[in-house]
Structures are given as C-alpha cells and as structure tokens.
MIPA-64296 format. One record per residue: chain; residue in three letters; x, y, z of N, C-alpha, C in turn. Coordinates in nm, 4 decimals. Layout:
<sites>
+-------+-----+----------+----------+----------+----------+----------+----------+----------+----------+----------+
: chain : res :   n_east :  n_north :     n_up :  ca_east : ca_north :    ca_up :   c_east :  c_north :     c_up :
+-------+-----+----------+----------+----------+----------+----------+----------+----------+----------+----------+
:     A : ALA :        X :        Y :        Z :        X :        Y :        Z :        X :        Y :        Z :
...
+-------+-----+----------+----------+----------+----------+----------+----------+----------+----------+----------+
</sites>
This chain:
<sites>
+-------+-----+----------+----------+----------+----------+----------+----------+----------+----------+----------+
: chain : res :   n_east :  n_north :     n_up :  ca_east : ca_north :    ca_up :   c_east :  c_north :     c_up :
+-------+-----+----------+----------+----------+----------+----------+----------+----------+----------+----------+
:     A : UNK :   0.0970 :  -0.1320 :   0.0112 :   0.0182 :   0.0224 :   0.0056 :   0.0608 :   0.1333 :  -0.0076 :
:     A : UNK :   0.1744 :   0.1429 :   0.0671 :   0.2685 :   0.2443 :   0.0977 :   0.3619 :   0.2737 :  -0.0610 :
:     A : UNK :   0.3876 :   0.1348 :  -0.1147 :   0.4420 :   0.1412 :  -0.2428 :   0.3508 :   0.2246 :  -0.3484 :
:     A : UNK :   0.2189 :   0.1871 :  -0.3645 :   0.1126 :   0.2285 :  -0.4501 :   0.0839 :   0.3716 :  -0.4035 :
:     A : UNK :   0.1021 :   0.4244 :  -0.3044 :   0.0862 :   0.5717 :  -0.2464 :   0.2314 :   0.6484 :  -0.3010 :
:     A : UNK :   0.3520 :   0.5916 :  -0.2999 :   0.4502 :   0.6578 :  -0.3276 :   0.4695 :   0.6540 :  -0.4753 :
:     A : UNK :   0.4403 :   0.5419 :  -0.5566 :   0.3984 :   0.5311 :  -0.7026 :   0.3549 :   0.6594 :  -0.7561 :
:     A : UNK :   0.2494 :   0.6515 :  -0.6878 :   0.0953 :   0.7699 :  -0.7474 :   0.1700 :   0.8711 :  -0.7378 :
:     A : UNK :   0.2387 :   0.9253 :  -0.6007 :   0.2954 :   1.0284 :  -0.5740 :   0.4286 :   1.0558 :  -0.6986 :
:     A : UNK :   0.4577 :   0.9897 :  -0.7169 :   0.6062 :   1.0116 :  -0.8325 :   0.5371 :   1.0121 :  -0.9517 :
:     A : UNK :   0.4501 :   0.9627 :  -0.9775 :   0.3678 :   0.9868 :  -1.1189 :   0.2734 :   1.1251 :  -1.1362 :
:     A : UNK :   0.2153 :   1.1501 :  -1.0127 :   0.1676 :   1.3010 :  -1.0215 :   0.2997 :   1.3872 :  -1.0190 :
:     A : UNK :   0.3980 :   1.3683 :  -0.9561 :   0.5122 :   1.4676 :  -0.9688 :   0.5632 :   1.4823 :  -1.1112 :
:     A : UNK :   0.5655 :   1.3822 :  -1.1698 :   0.6536 :   1.3498 :  -1.3437 :   0.5691 :   1.4622 :  -1.3879 :
:     A : UNK :   0.4125 :   1.4256 :  -1.4326 :   0.3334 :   1.4896 :  -1.5134 :   0.3479 :   1.6268 :  -1.4516 :
:     A : UNK :   0.3309 :   1.6552 :  -1.3295 :   0.3453 :   1.8411 :  -1.3054 :   0.4748 :   1.8754 :  -1.3484 :
:     A : UNK :   0.6034 :   1.8188 :  -1.3549 :   0.7088 :   1.8318 :  -1.4195 :   0.7003 :   1.8676 :  -1.5477 :
:     A : UNK :   0.6412 :   1.7845 :  -1.6172 :   0.6124 :   1.8092 :  -1.7576 :   0.5427 :   1.9297 :  -1.7951 :
:     A : UNK :   0.4113 :   1.9822 :  -1.7267 :   0.3503 :   2.0674 :  -1.7440 :   0.4457 :   2.1771 :  -1.6726 :
:     A : UNK :   0.4823 :   2.1927 :  -1.5596 :   0.5599 :   2.3465 :  -1.4899 :   0.7176 :   2.3483 :  -1.5883 :
:     A : UNK :   0.7799 :   2.2291 :  -1.5788 :   0.9162 :   2.2794 :  -1.6391 :   0.9318 :   2.2987 :  -1.8200 :
:     A : UNK :   0.8514 :   2.1891 :  -1.8574 :   0.9083 :   2.1601 :  -2.0115 :   0.7843 :   2.2281 :  -2.0964 :
:     A : UNK :   0.6821 :   2.2914 :  -2.0463 :   0.5845 :   2.3424 :  -2.1093 :   0.5096 :   2.2553 :  -2.1837 :
:     A : UNK :   0.4814 :   2.1292 :  -2.1439 :   0.4020 :   2.0758 :  -2.2068 :   0.2285 :   2.0893 :  -2.1801 :
:     A : UNK :   0.1750 :   2.0715 :  -2.2803 :   0.0129 :   2.1104 :  -2.2750 :  -0.0393 :   2.0427 :  -2.1251 :
:     A : UNK :  -0.1036 :   2.1174 :  -2.0499 :  -0.1711 :   2.0478 :  -1.9535 :  -0.2901 :   1.9625 :  -2.0015 :
:     A : UNK :  -0.3777 :   2.0046 :  -2.1112 :  -0.4582 :   1.9207 :  -2.1509 :  -0.4142 :   1.7866 :  -2.1901 :
:     A : UNK :  -0.2788 :   1.7976 :  -2.2695 :  -0.2279 :   1.6676 :  -2.3182 :  -0.1790 :   1.6113 :  -2.2186 :
:     A : UNK :  -0.1563 :   1.6529 :  -2.0963 :  -0.1351 :   1.5356 :  -1.9850 :  -0.2395 :   1.4816 :  -1.9239 :
:     A : UNK :  -0.3392 :   1.5594 :  -1.9104 :  -0.4418 :   1.5292 :  -1.8522 :  -0.5398 :   1.4218 :  -1.9106 :
:     A : UNK :  -0.5066 :   1.4264 :  -2.0535 :  -0.5653 :   1.3229 :  -2.1753 :  -0.4828 :   1.1771 :  -2.1717 :
:     A : UNK :  -0.3557 :   1.2000 :  -2.0838 :  -0.2525 :   1.0856 :  -2.1116 :  -0.2931 :   0.9837 :  -2.0163 :
:     A : UNK :  -0.2275 :   0.8720 :  -2.0466 :  -0.2439 :   0.7974 :  -1.9164 :  -0.1067 :   0.7420 :  -1.8914 :
:     A : UNK :  -0.0910 :   0.6511 :  -1.7921 :   0.0538 :   0.5623 :  -1.7649 :   0.1119 :   0.5305 :  -1.8771 :
:     A : UNK :   0.0367 :   0.4456 :  -1.9578 :   0.1247 :   0.4057 :  -2.1010 :   0.0936 :   0.4972 :  -2.2039 :
:     A : UNK :   0.0854 :   0.6354 :  -2.1987 :   0.1188 :   0.7247 :  -2.2913 :   0.2452 :   0.7295 :  -2.3261 :
:     A : UNK :   0.2874 :   0.7273 :  -2.4223 :   0.4737 :   0.7371 :  -2.4937 :   0.4932 :   0.8818 :  -2.4443 :
:     A : UNK :   0.6002 :   0.8954 :  -2.4264 :   0.6761 :   1.0034 :  -2.3812 :   0.7353 :   1.0765 :  -2.4724 :
:     A : UNK :   0.7592 :   0.9971 :  -2.5863 :   0.8133 :   1.0255 :  -2.6700 :   0.7196 :   1.0269 :  -2.8562 :
:     A : UNK :   0.7810 :   1.0790 :  -2.9429 :   0.6857 :   1.0637 :  -3.0819 :   0.5530 :   1.1090 :  -3.0488 :
:     A : UNK :   0.4352 :   1.0192 :  -3.1093 :   0.3285 :   1.0315 :  -3.1113 :   0.2580 :   1.0731 :  -2.9610 :
:     A : UNK :   0.3123 :   1.0179 :  -2.8750 :   0.2501 :   1.0370 :  -2.7520 :   0.2628 :   1.1879 :  -2.6924 :
:     A : UNK :   0.3211 :   1.2168 :  -2.5607 :   0.3472 :   1.3557 :  -2.5442 :   0.4306 :   1.4332 :  -2.6410 :
:     A : UNK :   0.5192 :   1.3538 :  -2.6974 :   0.6030 :   1.4199 :  -2.8001 :   0.7264 :   1.4608 :  -2.7718 :
:     A : UNK :   0.7825 :   1.4381 :  -2.6439 :   0.9315 :   1.5076 :  -2.6088 :   1.0299 :   1.4671 :  -2.7323 :
:     A : UNK :   1.0951 :   1.5586 :  -2.7485 :   1.2383 :   1.5466 :  -2.8100 :   1.3663 :   1.5271 :  -2.7569 :
:     A : UNK :   1.4744 :   1.4954 :  -2.7771 :   1.5967 :   1.4457 :  -2.7016 :   1.6278 :   1.5616 :  -2.6186 :
:     A : UNK :   1.6291 :   1.6781 :  -2.6359 :   1.6619 :   1.8171 :  -2.5619 :   1.5215 :   1.7806 :  -2.4291 :
:     A : UNK :   1.4386 :   1.7771 :  -2.4612 :   1.3344 :   1.7738 :  -2.3549 :   1.3510 :   1.6852 :  -2.2617 :
:     A : UNK :   1.4093 :   1.5747 :  -2.2983 :   1.4211 :   1.4465 :  -2.2388 :   1.5417 :   1.4805 :  -2.1339 :
:     A : UNK :   1.6457 :   1.5281 :  -2.1903 :   1.7579 :   1.5809 :  -2.0917 :   1.7398 :   1.6837 :  -2.0057 :
:     A : UNK :   1.6074 :   1.7369 :  -2.0257 :   1.5873 :   1.8793 :  -1.9267 :   1.4965 :   1.7725 :  -1.8107 :
:     A : UNK :   1.3987 :   1.6854 :  -1.8573 :   1.3276 :   1.5945 :  -1.7527 :   1.4128 :   1.5731 :  -1.6920 :
:     A : UNK :   1.5238 :   1.4954 :  -1.7402 :   1.6240 :   1.4189 :  -1.6521 :   1.6923 :   1.5129 :  -1.5380 :
:     A : UNK :   1.7394 :   1.5956 :  -1.5902 :   1.7932 :   1.7094 :  -1.4803 :   1.6378 :   1.7168 :  -1.3439 :
:     A : UNK :   1.5558 :   1.7881 :  -1.4107 :   1.4202 :   1.7953 :  -1.3251 :   1.3847 :   1.6981 :  -1.2209 :
:     A : UNK :   1.4144 :   1.5624 :  -1.2756 :   1.3837 :   1.4339 :  -1.1915 :   1.4894 :   1.3955 :  -1.1119 :
:     A : UNK :   1.6238 :   1.4525 :  -1.1094 :   1.7426 :   1.4370 :  -1.0399 :   1.7171 :   1.5422 :  -0.9475 :
:     A : UNK :   1.6835 :   1.6598 :  -0.9493 :   1.6888 :   1.7561 :  -0.8557 :   1.5811 :   1.7539 :  -0.7819 :
:     A : UNK :   1.4387 :   1.7131 :  -0.8204 :   1.3194 :   1.6610 :  -0.7340 :   1.3208 :   1.5574 :  -0.6642 :
:     A : UNK :   1.3786 :   1.4489 :  -0.6793 :   1.4072 :   1.3277 :  -0.6067 :   1.5621 :   1.2716 :  -0.5766 :
:     A : UNK :   1.6204 :   1.3628 :  -0.5745 :   1.7613 :   1.3738 :  -0.5215 :   1.8285 :   1.2655 :  -0.5386 :
:     A : UNK :   1.8053 :   1.2199 :  -0.7020 :   1.8780 :   1.0900 :  -0.7585 :   1.9726 :   1.1046 :  -0.8742 :
:     A : UNK :   2.0463 :   1.0088 :  -0.8803 :   2.1301 :   1.0204 :  -1.0383 :   2.1300 :   0.9231 :  -1.1073 :
:     A : UNK :   2.0937 :   0.9928 :  -1.2246 :   2.0727 :   0.9104 :  -1.3452 :   2.1910 :   0.8735 :  -1.4338 :
:     A : UNK :   2.2239 :   0.7712 :  -1.4561 :   2.3796 :   0.7477 :  -1.4956 :   2.3410 :   0.7591 :  -1.6623 :
:     A : UNK :   2.4200 :   0.7507 :  -1.7486 :   2.4089 :   0.8177 :  -1.8893 :   2.3572 :   0.6573 :  -1.9468 :
:     A : UNK :   2.4105 :   0.5407 :  -1.8687 :   2.3651 :   0.4050 :  -1.9215 :   2.2098 :   0.4095 :  -1.9008 :
:     A : UNK :   2.1677 :   0.4623 :  -1.8508 :   2.0369 :   0.4227 :  -1.8295 :   1.9710 :   0.5174 :  -1.9000 :
:     A : UNK :   1.9807 :   0.6008 :  -1.9589 :   1.9229 :   0.6775 :  -2.0818 :   1.8884 :   0.5749 :  -2.1969 :
:     A : UNK :   1.8128 :   0.5502 :  -2.1870 :   1.7346 :   0.4772 :  -2.2878 :   1.6266 :   0.4892 :  -2.3585 :
:     A : UNK :   1.5546 :   0.4870 :  -2.4960 :   1.4185 :   0.4654 :  -2.5178 :   1.3523 :   0.4122 :  -2.4092 :
:     A : UNK :   1.3694 :   0.2854 :  -2.3718 :   1.3028 :   0.2132 :  -2.3070 :   1.2888 :   0.2832 :  -2.1574 :
:     A : UNK :   1.3816 :   0.3530 :  -2.0913 :   1.3357 :   0.4318 :  -1.9693 :   1.2189 :   0.5636 :  -1.9828 :
:     A : UNK :   1.2394 :   0.5878 :  -2.1145 :   1.1137 :   0.7137 :  -2.1339 :   1.0051 :   0.6608 :  -2.2366 :
:     A : UNK :   0.9790 :   0.5305 :  -2.2363 :   0.8929 :   0.4710 :  -2.3082 :   0.7346 :   0.5505 :  -2.2634 :
:     A : UNK :   0.7084 :   0.5661 :  -2.1361 :   0.5866 :   0.6219 :  -2.0685 :   0.6287 :   0.6775 :  -1.9358 :
:     A : UNK :   0.5156 :   0.7441 :  -1.8896 :   0.5647 :   0.8006 :  -1.7752 :   0.5259 :   0.6958 :  -1.6161 :
:     A : UNK :   0.4749 :   0.5473 :  -1.6688 :   0.4670 :   0.4380 :  -1.5742 :   0.6331 :   0.4166 :  -1.5764 :
:     A : UNK :   0.6619 :   0.3691 :  -1.6956 :   0.8324 :   0.3391 :  -1.6770 :   0.9519 :   0.4233 :  -1.6037 :
:     A : UNK :   0.9130 :   0.5211 :  -1.6349 :   0.9990 :   0.6385 :  -1.5628 :   0.9659 :   0.6388 :  -1.4167 :
:     A : UNK :   0.8387 :   0.6384 :  -1.3862 :   0.7960 :   0.6180 :  -1.2442 :   0.8538 :   0.5089 :  -1.1665 :
:     A : UNK :   0.8553 :   0.3750 :  -1.2429 :   0.8908 :   0.2890 :  -1.1878 :   1.0500 :   0.2865 :  -1.1675 :
:     A : UNK :   1.1324 :   0.3682 :  -1.2256 :   1.2785 :   0.3790 :  -1.2319 :   1.2936 :   0.4725 :  -1.1231 :
:     A : UNK :   1.2314 :   0.5887 :  -1.1092 :   1.2450 :   0.6649 :  -1.0092 :   1.2162 :   0.6361 :  -0.8674 :
:     A : UNK :   1.1326 :   0.5185 :  -0.8509 :   1.0784 :   0.4616 :  -0.7618 :   1.2061 :   0.3519 :  -0.7032 :
:     A : UNK :   1.2404 :   0.2768 :  -0.8141 :   1.3470 :   0.1584 :  -0.7808 :   1.4942 :   0.2553 :  -0.7509 :
:     A : UNK :   1.4864 :   0.3814 :  -0.8076 :   1.6163 :   0.4049 :  -0.7506 :   1.6120 :   0.5019 :  -0.6267 :
:     A : UNK :   1.5364 :   0.5489 :  -0.6088 :   1.5061 :   0.5941 :  -0.4618 :   1.5167 :   0.4827 :  -0.3478 :
:     A : UNK :   1.4228 :   0.3503 :  -0.3874 :   1.4631 :   0.2597 :  -0.2619 :   1.6192 :   0.1702 :  -0.2879 :
:     A : UNK :   1.6738 :   0.1705 :  -0.3786 :   1.8202 :   0.1090 :  -0.3960 :   1.9158 :   0.2433 :  -0.2898 :
:     A : UNK :   1.8922 :   0.3780 :  -0.3091 :   1.9843 :   0.4742 :  -0.2303 :   1.9468 :   0.4529 :  -0.1059 :
:     A : UNK :   1.8211 :   0.4279 :  -0.0754 :   1.7762 :   0.4383 :   0.0476 :   1.8018 :   0.2838 :   0.1279 :
:     A : UNK :   1.8412 :   0.1550 :   0.0480 :   1.9094 :   0.0535 :   0.0946 :   1.9975 :   0.0568 :   0.1193 :
:     A : UNK :   2.1030 :   0.1396 :   0.0528 :   2.2611 :   0.1772 :   0.0685 :   2.2830 :   0.2776 :   0.1683 :
:     A : UNK :   2.2004 :   0.3542 :   0.2257 :   2.1998 :   0.4368 :   0.2959 :   2.1793 :   0.3458 :   0.4323 :
:     A : UNK :   2.0979 :   0.2614 :   0.4338 :   2.0545 :   0.1831 :   0.5768 :   2.1814 :   0.0898 :   0.5914 :
:     A : UNK :   2.2450 :   0.0295 :   0.4758 :   2.3675 :  -0.0720 :   0.5244 :   2.4687 :   0.0108 :   0.5520 :
:     A : UNK :   2.4637 :   0.1433 :   0.5264 :   2.6132 :   0.2114 :   0.5787 :   2.6948 :   0.2161 :   0.4361 :
:     A : UNK :   2.6710 :   0.1654 :   0.3419 :   2.8082 :   0.2078 :   0.2359 :   2.7654 :   0.3319 :   0.1457 :
+-------+-----+----------+----------+----------+----------+----------+----------+----------+----------+----------+
</sites>
C-alpha cells in the first residue's frame, strides 16, 4: 500500500514537471495515461526535452541517472519512468541503511 501511494505521488510529480518545467500542454497530460508514450506521437518530447526532464527528476527526487540508463525504454511512458524513479530511490535508501 505504501508503495502504491509512493508510486502515485511520483507519477503525479512527473506529470507536474512535464507541465511546469517543459511546458507540455496541461490538457495533453490530463488526457494521457500511464502508458502514453513520452516520445513521438504520445506526449511528443524530443531529445533535448528528455535531457531537461532528467535534470528535473534528479533535482526533484535527489537521484542520479547515469548515462547508461538513458535509453528509449526508460522514457517509454510515465509508468516506466515512475518505476525507475521508485527503484532508484529504494536502492539509495537501502544503501544508506546498510552504511555503504
């Protein structure tokens, strides 16, 4: 249940960042689902906007996204991006708890 709440919060924040920081039309985001593509015919982000989104995600969620993770699959849709952020946050928390 906590995971569902966290994931929903991450998804909502990603949508908010798309509107506020990348000027994606709010109606486009409202009409999108978690499976709507972030690229191409979906929300329509280009490569420069994707890099901007990465910067905003790193700042917002205090994570680091290595270049090796910057793949088309990561930006398939809001759901895959939210899963990645959640996994990255969890891994960071686990490392901090183990003292690594």
